[in-house]
N, C-alpha and C positions, 0 to 999 in steps of 0.2 A: 718543495713539499706544499707550501701554501698555495702556489699556483695550481697544483694538482687538485687540491681540495676546492679551490674556487672554480676550477673547470668542472668538477663533479657536480657542485651545486648549480652551476649555470646550466649544465646538461639536464639535471633533474627538473629545474624550473622551466626550461624550454620544453621538456616532455610534458609537464603538467599543462603548460600553456597550449600546446598543440592538441592535447586531448580535450581540454576545455573548449577550444575553438571548434573542434570536430563535433562535440556534443551540442554546442549551441547552434551550429549550422544545421545539424540534423533536426534539432527541435524546431527551428524556424521553418523547415521544409514541411513539417507535419501540418495536417489540416486542423481545423478548430476542435473537432471532437476528439481527435488524437491528443491534442494539447491538453484538453480537459481531462482526458484519461491519465495523462502524465501527472497532472495536478492531483488526481485522485490517489495516485501512488504515494504521494507525499502524505496525504491524509491517512492512508492505510498504515504508514509507519507510526504516525501519532496514535492511531487506534491501538496499535500493538504495544507501544511502550508505556502508555499512560494507564493508570488503574481504572478498572471497571466498577469497582465498588469500594465502600469503606465501612468500617465498623468502629465503634467506640469501645475501648477496653483499657483498663488501668489508667484512666484519665488522659488518654491519648488516642488519636485517630490512627488506625492501621488500615492499610490499603491492600486490595486484592486485585491482581491482574486477571484478565479474561483467561480461563484455563486453556482455551484452544486458539488464542489469537495468533499463535505462530503459524497457523494455517493460512492466515491472511498474507503472510510473507510468501508462502507458496503460490498463492493466487497472483501476487505481484510478479513473481517470476514467470508465471504462465502468461500474464499480460505482456511482458517484455518479449517473450518468445512469440506471442501472437503478432507482433509487428513484422516478423520475418517469414510468416507462412501465409498460405492462401486465406482470403477473407472469410470464407465459410467455416473453415477449420478454426480460424482465430476466434470467430464468434462463439463456437461451441466450447473452445478451450477456455474462454473467459467467462461465459455465462453459466455453464453447468457447475463448476466449483463455487462460483459466487452465490448461486441459488442454494446450494447445499450449505454453505457457510451461513447464509442469512437464515435459513430454516433452523440451523443449529443454535444461532444466537437467540432467536425467538423462543425456541424450546428451553434454552438455558434460563431465560428470564421468566417464562411461564411456570417452570417448575421450581424457581428460586434455588437453583442448585449450584450457584457459584461458590457458596461456602455454607458450612453448618452454622456459623455464627450469624446472628441477626445483623443484616447489613442494609445499606441504602446504596442505590445505583448512582454513579456519577455521570457527567456529561459524556465522558469518554466511552462509556458502555453504549450509549446511543450512537456515537460515531461508529462503533463496531457494527451497528445496524445500517447506518446510512451509507457507508463505504461500499458494501456489496451492491446496494441498489444503484448507486452512481456508476459502478463498474458495468452493471447490466444495462443501464440506460445508455451510457456512452458507447458500449460495444454494439448495441443495436443501431445507434445513430451512425457510427462509423460504417457498419455494414450497409445500411440502407442509403446512406449518402454516397457510398462507393469511394470513400477516401482512401482505402487501401489498394484500390485497383490501379 
């Protein structure tokens, strides 16, 4: 029985190792701008999970997440899909939702509509603005440098 459990764990770790090697090899084959776009995906996850604003109530700081930041996860999924389709379609697939998200974040800040409570913005809210701009810039760079071709 113990040998069976050891074999299961060995198989699981072997599978994890093969998947990690496959992902690392695929990442190393990407061009510079595609690698930067992958780095932007990591920033997007931080922009989603970190609070956008904070307010002081009952002698304690309370934090507010960006109400629509989950849309950034959808944009990340579209970025990943963009690696497997034609470059022009990938450009539109990445840029159009990123522009819409950026405009929405600007609107959210301009109208101060994150919360009814008086709040102050955190660094992570500004990351919500920077990430779509990076996605747009790297998407155009990938397209015009012909990295996807």
